[in-house]
C-alpha positions as CSV (number, residue, x, y, z in Angstrom):
1,X,133.4,102.1,70.8
2,X,137.0,100.8,70.6
3,X,138.0,103.9,68.6
4,X,136.3,106.3,71.0
5,X,137.9,104.5,74.0
6,X,141.3,104.8,72.4
7,X,141.8,101.1,73.0
8,X,141.0,101.2,76.7
9,X,138.5,98.8,78.3
10,X,135.0,100.3,78.6
11,X,131.9,99.2,80.5
12,X,128.2,99.9,79.9
13,X,127.7,99.7,83.7
14,X,129.6,102.9,84.1
15,X,127.4,104.6,81.5
16,X,124.3,103.3,83.2
17,X,125.4,104.8,86.5
18,X,125.7,108.2,84.8
19,X,122.2,108.3,83.5
20,X,120.1,111.1,84.9
21,X,116.4,110.3,85.6
22,X,113.8,112.9,85.9
23,X,111.5,110.3,87.7
24,X,113.6,108.3,90.1
25,X,113.2,106.5,93.3
26,X,110.9,108.4,95.7
27,X,108.6,109.7,93.0
28,X,104.9,109.3,93.7
29,X,101.5,109.5,92.0
30,X,98.4,110.4,94.1
31,X,95.1,109.3,92.6
32,X,91.7,110.5,94.1
33,X,88.9,108.2,93.1
34,X,86.0,109.7,91.1
35,X,83.2,111.1,93.2
36,X,80.5,113.8,93.0
37,X,77.0,114.1,94.5
38,X,75.7,112.5,91.3
39,X,78.0,109.4,91.1
40,X,80.5,107.5,93.3
41,X,83.2,105.1,92.2
42,X,84.8,102.7,94.7
43,X,88.3,101.3,94.5
44,X,88.3,97.5,94.5
45,X,90.7,96.8,97.4
46,X,91.9,93.4,96.4
47,X,95.3,92.2,95.1
48,X,93.6,90.3,92.2
49,X,92.2,93.5,90.9
50,X,95.6,95.2,90.6
51,X,98.5,94.7,88.1
52,X,101.4,96.8,87.0
53,X,103.2,96.7,83.7
54,X,106.8,97.8,83.2
55,X,107.8,97.8,79.5
56,X,106.5,94.4,78.4
57,X,106.7,92.7,81.8
58,X,103.4,92.5,83.8
59,X,103.5,92.0,87.6
60,X,100.6,91.0,89.8
61,X,100.0,92.7,93.2
62,X,101.2,91.1,96.4
63,X,99.5,92.3,99.6
64,X,102.2,93.2,102.1
65,X,100.1,94.9,104.7
66,X,96.5,96.2,105.2
67,X,95.6,98.3,102.2
68,X,99.2,98.0,100.8
69,X,100.3,96.2,97.7
70,X,103.8,95.6,96.3
71,X,104.9,94.9,92.7
72,X,108.2,93.5,91.3
73,X,109.6,92.6,94.7
74,X,109.0,96.0,96.2
75,X,110.1,98.2,93.3
76,X,106.6,99.7,93.2
77,X,104.1,100.1,96.1
78,X,100.4,101.1,96.1
79,X,99.0,102.3,99.4
80,X,95.2,102.7,99.5
81,X,93.4,105.1,101.8
82,X,89.6,104.4,102.0
83,X,88.7,107.8,103.4
84,X,84.9,107.8,103.8
85,X,84.5,105.6,100.6
86,X,83.5,108.7,98.8
87,X,85.1,112.1,98.9
88,X,88.7,111.6,100.1
89,X,89.1,107.9,98.9
90,X,92.5,107.7,97.2
91,X,95.8,105.7,96.7
92,X,99.4,106.6,96.3
93,X,101.8,104.8,93.9
94,X,105.4,105.0,94.9
95,X,108.4,104.0,92.8
96,X,111.5,102.8,94.5
97,X,113.5,102.6,91.2
98,X,114.0,105.0,88.3
99,X,111.5,105.0,85.5
100,X,112.8,105.1,81.9
101,X,110.9,106.3,78.9
102,X,112.0,103.0,77.2
103,X,110.1,101.1,79.9
104,X,107.0,103.0,80.8
105,X,105.1,102.0,83.9
106,X,101.3,101.4,83.7
107,X,99.1,100.6,86.8
108,X,95.8,98.8,86.2
109,X,93.1,98.8,88.8
110,X,89.4,98.3,89.1
111,X,86.6,100.6,90.1
112,X,82.9,99.9,90.8
113,X,80.1,102.4,90.3
114,X,78.2,102.1,93.5
115,X,75.1,104.1,92.5
116,X,74.2,103.6,88.9
117,X,71.1,105.2,87.5
118,X,68.0,103.0,87.1
119,X,66.1,105.0,84.4
120,X,66.8,103.7,80.9
121,X,69.3,105.6,79.0
122,X,73.1,106.2,78.4
123,X,75.0,108.1,81.0
124,X,78.4,109.7,80.4
125,X,80.8,109.6,77.5
126,X,83.8,107.3,77.1
127,X,87.3,108.8,76.9
128,X,90.1,106.5,77.7
129,X,92.8,109.1,78.5
130,X,90.8,112.3,79.1
131,X,92.1,114.1,75.9
132,X,88.5,114.8,74.6
133,X,87.6,117.0,77.6
134,X,84.3,115.4,78.4
135,X,82.5,116.3,81.6
136,X,81.1,113.9,84.2
137,X,81.7,110.3,85.2
138,X,85.3,110.9,85.8
139,X,87.0,107.7,87.1
140,X,89.2,109.9,89.3
141,X,88.8,113.4,90.6
142,X,92.6,114.0,90.2
143,X,95.8,112.2,89.5
144,X,99.1,114.0,90.1
145,X,102.7,112.9,89.6
146,X,105.2,114.3,92.1
147,X,108.6,113.6,90.5
148,X,112.0,113.2,92.3
149,X,115.1,113.2,90.1
150,X,118.3,111.2,90.3
151,X,119.9,113.9,92.5
152,X,116.9,113.8,95.0
153,X,115.5,117.1,93.7
154,X,111.7,117.5,93.6
155,X,110.3,118.5,90.2
156,X,107.1,120.4,89.4
157,X,104.0,118.3,90.0
158,X,102.3,117.2,86.8
159,X,98.6,116.6,86.6
160,X,97.2,113.8,84.5
161,X,94.1,114.3,82.3
162,X,90.9,112.7,83.7
163,X,89.4,109.8,81.8
164,X,85.7,109.4,81.6
165,X,83.4,106.4,81.2
166,X,79.8,105.6,80.2
167,X,77.2,103.0,80.8
168,X,73.8,102.1,79.5
169,X,70.7,101.1,81.4
170,X,68.5,99.0,79.2
171,X,64.7,99.3,79.3
172,X,62.8,96.2,80.2
173,X,61.0,94.6,77.2
174,X,57.3,95.5,77.0
175,X,54.9,92.7,77.5
176,X,53.0,91.9,74.3
177,X,49.3,92.6,74.5
178,X,47.3,89.6,73.3
179,X,43.9,88.3,74.0
180,X,44.2,85.2,76.1
181,X,42.7,82.2,74.5
182,X,40.4,80.1,76.6
183,X,41.3,76.4,76.2
184,X,38.4,74.4,74.9
185,X,37.2,71.8,77.3
186,X,38.2,68.4,76.0
187,X,35.4,66.3,74.5
188,X,35.9,62.8,75.6
189,X,33.5,61.6,72.9
190,X,35.4,63.2,70.1
191,X,39.2,62.8,70.3
192,X,39.7,65.0,67.2
193,X,38.4,68.1,69.1
194,X,41.0,67.6,71.9
195,X,43.9,68.6,69.6
196,X,42.8,72.2,69.5
197,X,42.5,72.4,73.2
198,X,45.9,71.0,73.9
199,X,47.5,73.4,71.4
200,X,45.9,76.4,73.0
201,X,47.0,75.4,76.5
202,X,50.6,74.8,75.5
203,X,50.8,78.2,73.7
204,X,49.6,80.1,76.8
205,X,52.2,78.3,79.0
206,X,54.9,79.0,76.6
207,X,54.0,82.7,76.5
208,X,54.0,82.9,80.3
209,X,57.5,81.3,80.6
210,X,58.8,83.6,77.9
211,X,57.6,86.7,79.7
212,X,58.9,85.5,83.0
213,X,62.3,85.0,81.5
214,X,62.4,88.5,80.0
215,X,61.4,90.1,83.3
216,X,64.2,88.4,85.2
217,X,66.8,89.3,82.5
218,X,66.0,93.0,82.6
219,X,65.8,93.2,86.4
220,X,69.5,93.0,87.2
221,X,72.2,95.4,86.0
222,X,75.7,95.3,87.3
223,X,78.2,98.1,86.4
224,X,81.9,97.2,86.8
225,X,84.4,99.7,85.2
226,X,88.0,99.1,84.5
227,X,90.4,101.8,84.0
228,X,94.1,102.2,83.2
229,X,96.5,104.9,84.2
230,X,99.9,105.3,82.7
């Protein structure tokens, strides 16, 4: 550097000021939440469900207004629009600083599937970044980057691929078919005969408790889906 500067004082600050960014302040990403007539995802509108990573640094969301969240002291802002909680539900991520390829920006948010299927089976196929081209169970209907460069010039919009997810509805365990044993009436005159009666009664009670437990376990299924968008 001394040789190239011919002995003159140089500063990396001046070099930094000359860097040209294709994605600079004012660039946005619009993300429409996944919805069709067959399924509907809802955005979890809560600061605790949002985080943003810049390079190796992770920032938690701070709610600054209704449906508006800030990261890194306002460098990045997410504005959520509920729409009708189905078609039209979306958010916009706005960057107020330039984005470098050496410090990529990754927004993490949470979605909930509001109408999961109830019939046993597996629905959808998982594809974290949409590169496999699966159809159905898209976490977003579209996500588009609208870049603004260092000179304030708008670039061509760039559409992200659409990730897909899957979930499984488990079938309730079938109840075993067994003949119920009728407990033998205790014989007060012969204590040895009472042992068999006590054993039969305890077995039936244990079976009933076991079946009740399985029925409760299979009755509640909650589907929460996380997704990441670079």
